[in-house]
C-alpha positions, 0 to 999 in steps of 0.5 A: 652611379657616377661614371668617370672617364680619365684621360692622361695627356702625355707624349712619353706615357702614350709612347710607353716611355713613362709609367702613368701614376696620376691616373692611378691617383685619380682612380683611387680618389674616385673609387673612394667616392663609390664612383666607377671609372668606366673609361681610361686612356693615355693619349699624346699631347695632341689637341685633335686626339684629345678633342676626339676622345673627349667628344666620344666619351661625352657624346657616345659613352656618356660618362658623367665626369671626365677628368684629364691629367697633364697638358695644363702647363706652359709647354708648347705641347700642353694643349689640354685646356685648348682641347677642352675649350674646343669641345665645351658647351658651357664653362665652369670657372669656379672649379678651376678657380677653387683648385688654383686658390687652394694650390696657391696656399701650397706653392706659388707655382699654382698660378701657372696652371691653365686647367679649366672645367667645362660641360659638354652635354651631360658631362662635366670635364675637369683638367687636373695637373700632370703630377700625382701630388697636384692631382691629389691636392686639386681633386681632394679640394673639389671632390665634395662639391662634385657629387651635387653638381653632377646630380644637378647636371644629370637632373637628379637634384634641383636645389643648390641652396641650403635650407633656411631655418626661420626662428 
């Protein structure tokens, strides 16, 4: 079973001034995969709080996949990628590249997303946009490959190449 944590980075959401719907979109997609959301929290856009929660869930709760939504734009308060860099042990640039590549075919504003992906211990961390539409588009383009990547990370699979059939 893949254990998933969801962090929404939102000043207004954490203060109860706005209802979080992006986290619900993530939960829906994750549960369709048969994975389990075990942790969920809405935090203000504060780098130290985001870092602490990420480290706690990676190091102590040992979620396999930690998905964040929000805080990936150009605002001074958008610090989710910085928090992710701060806790990262290894970067996974292909995930962010794939999401931006796909999203650029929908909107030119996709180039403004600063979301990244990284690994900390046995957890894959992925920054998703803050809008429900952006979350859906980005997560759906990467979700099929995540299962295999998580199996590799957990030591449950070892081969990434496709079998070669010789004639």
